[in-house]
RODO-2510 file (C-alpha; in nm, 4 decimals, decimal comma):
residues 294
     n   res          X          Y          Z
     1     m    -6,1559   -23,5616     3,8330
     2     n    -6,3277   -23,6640     3,5165
     3     r    -6,3334   -23,4676     3,1938
     4     y    -6,6058   -23,2198     3,2565
     5     e    -6,5406   -23,1652     3,6225
     6     s    -6,1756   -23,0528     3,4890
     7     t    -6,3224   -22,8268     3,2252
     8     k    -6,5893   -22,6992     3,4919
     9     r    -6,2988   -22,5995     3,7503
    10     v    -6,0656   -22,4184     3,4584
    11     s    -6,3495   -22,1893     3,3863
    12     f    -6,4601   -22,1402     3,7191
    13     l    -6,1189   -22,0373     3,8141
    14     g    -6,0708   -21,8347     3,4783
    15     i    -6,3781   -21,6288     3,5402
    16     v    -6,2838   -21,5320     3,9094
    17     g    -5,9156   -21,4374     3,7977
    18     n    -6,0224   -21,2325     3,5318
    19     v    -6,3170   -21,0599     3,6985
    20     f    -6,0453   -20,9535     3,9706
    21     l    -5,7972   -20,8616     3,6570
    22     l    -6,0400   -20,6354     3,4631
    23     i    -6,1260   -20,4384     3,7957
    24     i    -5,7691   -20,3412     3,8780
    25     k    -5,6803   -20,3003     3,5218
    26     f    -5,9515   -20,0697     3,4202
    27     i    -5,9144   -19,8425     3,7166
    28     v    -5,5440   -19,7929     3,6737
    29     a    -5,5779   -19,7470     3,3088
    30     i    -5,8230   -19,4803     3,3456
    31     f    -5,6172   -19,3010     3,5827
    32     s    -5,2889   -19,3462     3,3497
    33     h    -5,4554   -19,3018     2,9874
    34     s    -5,2541   -19,5973     2,9169
    35     e    -5,3812   -19,7561     2,5890
    36     a    -5,1896   -20,0888     2,6107
    37     m    -5,3470   -20,1324     2,9785
    38     m    -5,7121   -20,0241     2,8456
    39     a    -5,6529   -20,3023     2,5699
    40     d    -5,5492   -20,5173     2,8502
    41     a    -5,8616   -20,4561     3,0192
    42     v    -6,0841   -20,4827     2,7347
    43     n    -5,9052   -20,8447     2,6562
    44     s    -6,0115   -20,9620     3,0364
    45     a    -6,3576   -20,8538     2,9816
    46     g    -6,3314   -21,1283     2,6443
    47     d    -6,1612   -21,3782     2,8669
    48     i    -6,4748   -21,3354     3,1512
    49     f    -6,6922   -21,4097     2,8525
    50     s    -6,4622   -21,6912     2,6925
    51     s    -6,4700   -21,8514     3,0581
    52     i    -6,8501   -21,8206     3,0427
    53     m    -6,8821   -21,9837     2,7272
    54     s    -6,6142   -22,2623     2,8522
    55     y    -6,8785   -22,3377     3,1645
    56     i    -7,1630   -22,3430     2,9309
    57     g    -7,0436   -22,5713     2,6662
    58     n    -6,8893   -22,8009     2,8983
    59     k    -7,2329   -22,7973     3,0912
    60     i    -7,4237   -22,9335     2,7870
    61     a    -7,1456   -23,1697     2,6583
    62     c    -7,1752   -23,3543     2,9635
    63     i    -7,5560   -23,4406     2,9170
    64     p    -7,5709   -23,8379     2,8391
    65     s    -7,7069   -23,9198     2,5209
    66     d    -8,1333   -23,9190     2,4561
    67     e    -8,3682   -23,9890     2,2073
    68     d    -8,3217   -23,6565     2,0261
    69     h    -7,9084   -23,7072     2,0534
    70     n    -7,8238   -24,0492     2,0055
    71     f    -7,4487   -23,9846     2,0556
    72     g    -7,4881   -23,7179     2,3502
    73     h    -7,3833   -23,3789     2,3399
    74     g    -7,0278   -23,3778     2,3024
    75     k    -7,0397   -23,1259     1,9789
    76     a    -7,1384   -22,8334     2,2082
    77     e    -6,7645   -22,7960     2,3119
    78     y    -6,6896   -22,7228     1,9329
    79     i    -7,0306   -22,5124     1,9119
    80     f    -6,9060   -22,2865     2,1839
    81     s    -6,5464   -22,2940     2,1112
    82     l    -6,6221   -22,1599     1,7927
    83     f    -6,8169   -21,8773     1,9882
    84     i    -6,4775   -21,8225     2,2061
    85     s    -6,2461   -21,7902     1,8194
    86     i    -6,4886   -21,5488     1,7061
    87     f    -6,5191   -21,3564     1,9686
    88     m    -6,0976   -21,3349     2,0382
    89     i    -6,0815   -21,2399     1,6839
    90     l    -6,3205   -20,9709     1,7407
    91     i    -6,1349   -20,8902     2,0595
    92     g    -5,7696   -20,8927     1,8616
    93     g    -5,9371   -20,6604     1,5831
    94     k    -6,0428   -20,4017     1,8352
    95     i    -5,7161   -20,3940     2,0529
    96     l    -5,5580   -20,3842     1,7027
    97     f    -5,7647   -20,0601     1,5655
    98     d    -5,6907   -19,8769     1,9185
    99     s    -5,3405   -19,9282     1,9048
   100     i    -5,3023   -19,7806     1,5410
   101     m    -5,5151   -19,5088     1,6715
   102     a    -5,2848   -19,4328     1,9413
   103     m    -4,9906   -19,4490     1,7332
   104     i    -5,1268   -19,2320     1,4751
   105     n    -5,2342   -18,9514     1,7557
   106     n    -4,9321   -18,9770     1,9659
   107     a    -5,0974   -19,0722     2,2487
   108     t    -4,8899   -19,0471     2,5998
   109     f    -4,9975   -19,2343     2,9322
   110     n    -4,9361   -19,0871     3,2839
   111     f    -4,6542   -19,3172     3,4084
   112     s    -4,7647   -19,4700     3,7215
   113     i    -4,5712   -19,7431     3,9746
   114     y    -4,9393   -19,9072     3,9926
   115     l    -4,8942   -19,9681     3,5963
   116     i    -4,5748   -20,1903     3,6732
   117     i    -4,7699   -20,3584     3,9611
   118     v    -5,0986   -20,4476     3,7914
   119     c    -4,8674   -20,5989     3,5069
   120     i    -4,6693   -20,8238     3,7365
   121     v    -4,9817   -20,9584     3,9120
   122     t    -5,1274   -21,0237     3,5865
   123     i    -4,8735   -21,2085     3,4802
   124     g    -4,8443   -21,4147     3,7942
   125     v    -5,2132   -21,4843     3,7972
   126     k    -5,2238   -21,5721     3,3996
   127     l    -4,9396   -21,7864     3,4811
   128     f    -5,1009   -21,9925     3,7184
   129     l    -5,4601   -21,9997     3,5103
   130     y    -5,2499   -22,1343     3,1952
   131     l    -5,0468   -22,3882     3,3694
   132     y    -5,3590   -22,5622     3,5842
   133     a    -5,5353   -22,5341     3,2035
   134     r    -5,2690   -22,6946     3,0226
   135     k    -5,2240   -22,9759     3,2976
   136     n    -5,6042   -23,0576     3,2456
   137     y    -5,5785   -23,0075     2,8758
   138     k    -5,3226   -23,2834     2,8485
   139     n    -5,5210   -23,5218     3,0621
   140     h    -5,8364   -23,4675     2,8854
   141     q    -5,7748   -23,2903     2,5416
   142     n    -6,0904   -23,0899     2,5991
   143     i    -6,1000   -22,7953     2,2619
   144     l    -6,1988   -22,5544     2,5418
   145     i    -5,9718   -22,5973     2,7836
   146     k    -5,7514   -22,5528     2,4965
   147     a    -5,8948   -22,2481     2,4079
   148     t    -5,9029   -22,1143     2,7579
   149     m    -5,5489   -22,2097     2,7966
   150     k    -5,4368   -22,0313     2,4934
   151     d    -5,6326   -21,7252     2,6100
   152     h    -5,4073   -21,7115     2,9291
   153     r    -5,1021   -21,7612     2,7322
   154     n    -5,2296   -21,4785     2,4981
   155     d    -5,2717   -21,2365     2,8092
   156     m    -4,9374   -21,2946     2,9714
   157     l    -4,7936   -21,2004     2,6553
   158     l    -5,0490   -20,9160     2,6202
   159     t    -4,9688   -20,7980     2,9466
   160     l    -4,5582   -20,8430     2,9037
   161     g    -4,5864   -20,5736     2,6160
   162     t    -4,7760   -20,3704     2,8205
   163     l    -4,5052   -20,3661     3,0998
   164     f    -4,2229   -20,2924     2,8436
   165     s    -4,4687   -20,0002     2,7230
   166     v    -4,4789   -19,8725     3,0408
   167     i    -4,1295   -19,9064     3,1323
   168     l    -4,0305   -19,7516     2,7621
   169     g    -4,2959   -19,4739     2,8491
   170     y    -4,1074   -19,3788     3,1683
   171     f    -3,8432   -19,2610     2,9706
   172     g    -4,0469   -19,1186     2,7094
   173     y    -4,0781   -19,3667     2,4542
   174     y    -4,4652   -19,3542     2,4332
   175     f    -4,4678   -19,4758     2,0666
   176     f    -4,4071   -19,8286     2,2069
   177     d    -4,7482   -19,8500     2,3490
   178     g    -4,9012   -19,8804     2,0179
   179     i    -4,6512   -20,0945     1,8768
   180     f    -4,6705   -20,3363     2,1378
   181     g    -5,0610   -20,3498     2,1396
   182     s    -5,0581   -20,4049     1,7741
   183     v    -4,8268   -20,6925     1,7689
   184     t    -4,9975   -20,8555     2,0490
   185     s    -5,3640   -20,8161     1,8834
   186     i    -5,2339   -20,9999     1,5733
   187     y    -5,0966   -21,2793     1,7893
   188     i    -5,4752   -21,3512     1,9278
   189     i    -5,6465   -21,3013     1,5888
   190     v    -5,4066   -21,5920     1,4557
   191     t    -5,5011   -21,7821     1,7360
   192     g    -5,8940   -21,7316     1,7393
   193     l    -5,8575   -21,8195     1,3533
   194     g    -5,6898   -22,1717     1,4591
   195     i    -5,9156   -22,2197     1,7240
   196     l    -6,2208   -22,1389     1,5111
   197     m    -6,0805   -22,3770     1,1645
   198     e    -6,0329   -22,6874     1,4395
   199     s    -6,4256   -22,6220     1,5499
   200     y    -6,5299   -22,6013     1,1828
   201     r    -6,3582   -22,8890     1,0908
   202     v    -6,5311   -23,1015     1,3593
   203     l    -6,8868   -22,9403     1,3379
   204     m    -6,8653   -23,0066     0,9412
   205     d    -6,7963   -23,3825     1,0282
   206     a    -6,4395   -23,4314     0,8939
   207     s    -6,3172   -23,7910     0,8911
   208     i    -6,0865   -23,8893     1,1620
   209     n    -5,6605   -23,8555     1,0173
   210     k    -5,5601   -24,0944     0,8341
   211     k    -5,3065   -24,1566     1,1114
   212     d    -5,5555   -24,3086     1,3292
   213     k    -5,7441   -24,4716     1,0476
   214     d    -5,4595   -24,6775     0,9934
   215     l    -5,3769   -24,7608     1,3206
   216     i    -5,7441   -24,8796     1,3868
   217     i    -5,6912   -25,0856     1,0866
   218     d    -5,3863   -25,2351     1,1212
   219     f    -5,5387   -25,3033     1,4697
   220     i    -5,8328   -25,4693     1,3593
   221     l    -5,6014   -25,6882     1,0573
   222     k    -5,4355   -25,8482     1,4000
   223     d    -5,7106   -26,0576     1,4587
   224     k    -5,6348   -26,4131     1,2924
   225     d    -6,0588   -26,4351     1,1857
   226     v    -6,0580   -26,0882     0,9914
   227     v    -5,9671   -26,1270     0,6328
   228     k    -5,9499   -25,7813     0,5227
   229     v    -6,1364   -25,4114     0,6078
   230     d    -6,3904   -25,3798     0,3118
   231     d    -6,5079   -25,0223     0,4591
   232     f    -6,3950   -24,7619     0,6969
   233     y    -6,6180   -24,4575     0,7733
   234     t    -6,6180   -24,2169     1,0792
   235     v    -6,8736   -23,9516     1,1929
   236     p    -6,7340   -23,6903     1,4497
   237     v    -6,9584   -23,7103     1,7908
   238     g    -6,7893   -23,4270     1,9812
   239     y    -6,4211   -23,5005     2,0655
   240     k    -6,4633   -23,8693     1,9793
   241     y    -6,5872   -24,0920     1,6885
   242     v    -6,8532   -24,3071     1,5735
   243     v    -6,6885   -24,5987     1,3415
   244     v    -6,8498   -24,7793     1,0705
   245     l    -6,6473   -25,0407     0,8894
   246     t    -6,7186   -25,4055     0,7161
   247     i    -6,4946   -25,6683     0,7479
   248     s    -6,4734   -25,9658     0,5545
   249     v    -6,4345   -26,3176     0,7829
   250     d    -6,4406   -26,6764     0,6581
   251     g    -6,7390   -26,7933     0,4995
   252     n    -6,7345   -27,1280     0,6533
   253     l    -6,8238   -26,9777     0,9973
   254     k    -7,1368   -27,0127     1,1452
   255     t    -7,3411   -26,6663     1,1732
   256     f    -7,3131   -26,6660     1,5843
   257     a    -6,9324   -26,6989     1,5656
   258     s    -6,8959   -26,4348     1,2783
   259     h    -7,1098   -26,1832     1,5094
   260     d    -6,9326   -26,2842     1,8114
   261     i    -6,5962   -26,1758     1,6172
   262     a    -6,7420   -25,8264     1,5243
   263     d    -6,8549   -25,7753     1,9234
   264     n    -6,4990   -25,8755     2,0166
   265     i    -6,3317   -25,6294     1,7887
   266     e    -6,5766   -25,3329     1,8764
   267     k    -6,5068   -25,3643     2,2597
   268     k    -6,1229   -25,3716     2,1586
   269     i    -6,1322   -25,0925     1,9684
   270     v    -6,3814   -24,8605     2,2182
   271     k    -6,1286   -24,9839     2,5363
   272     k    -5,7667   -24,9449     2,3209
   273     f    -5,8513   -24,6121     2,1368
   274     k    -5,9978   -24,3117     2,3425
   275     k    -6,1094   -24,1226     2,0010
   276     i    -6,3540   -24,3776     1,9551
   277     y    -6,6625   -24,3593     2,0963
   278     k    -6,9085   -24,6282     1,9225
   279     v    -6,8073   -24,8954     1,6492
   280     i    -7,0759   -25,0258     1,4340
   281     i    -6,9519   -25,3723     1,2369
   282     h    -7,0986   -25,5377     0,9185
   283     v    -6,9896   -25,8735     0,8643
   284     n    -6,9171   -25,9977     0,5213
   285     p    -6,8767   -26,4005     0,4615
   286     v    -6,6402   -26,4715     0,1828
   287     l    -6,4858   -26,7816     0,0618
   288     l    -6,1068   -26,7940     0,1166
   289     d    -6,0033   -26,8665    -0,2108
   290     n    -6,2002   -26,6133    -0,3492
   291     e    -5,9896   -26,3723    -0,6347
   292     s    -6,1237   -26,0882    -0,4614
   293     l    -5,8911   -26,1451    -0,1436
   294     n    -5,5551   -26,1398    -0,3783
***
């Protein structure tokens, strides 16, 4: 399964699972008046939006390069992950506000065995979705899958808090209903901020990290025909990078030989480093006794 088909399946399963959970949570929350369960239901509605955004973003990102987008549409992944992160922060803020108001107003709820059943079902469904998303993220490193995966993890934590608040509510400790909602909402906000910053970094054309840059340069210098790497620049195109660099080679080599060296290096880099989409190499012929090489 390729990168885009994998993301499509993760998004589709997320939509189906969250629609099911939204319905059962909303019904039980209405009858029980549980603030934590209602917060859980609102979060499921947000998850449906996130899964739809992942599906659309993935569909755009898989469009091949054309005259208007020479390096493809890969940045769509980060644009839509930005939308998801902002929505996560808004949902977290709404849950936090409602939870604080519930504590201030000493809100109570009607205990029902269905509250516990819904919590257990939710945790089971979300655990399955989380593990499936994590497996696909490990294989493809897609930020849309990462955002979806973290959403499922957040939902498990939120619902676990809801479950504890329901159990404590049975014994008359309704205050914890708002406390668990507040703690989980803060965690959702922090997670959303992390995804937002990662997306922002790529969309602002941040360079490849120093570790990967050094690995690529060391790999190039292993070629006996390369004297040194003069310039090294990168531009993100989705989850990959275009590398633009200058290499110095023996000035006594013929022009065709120099270009053959550059072509071979380009192919080797693209093959070895999954993060690299394309390499553009400028060849700089130099004399081996040139003092600048010392």
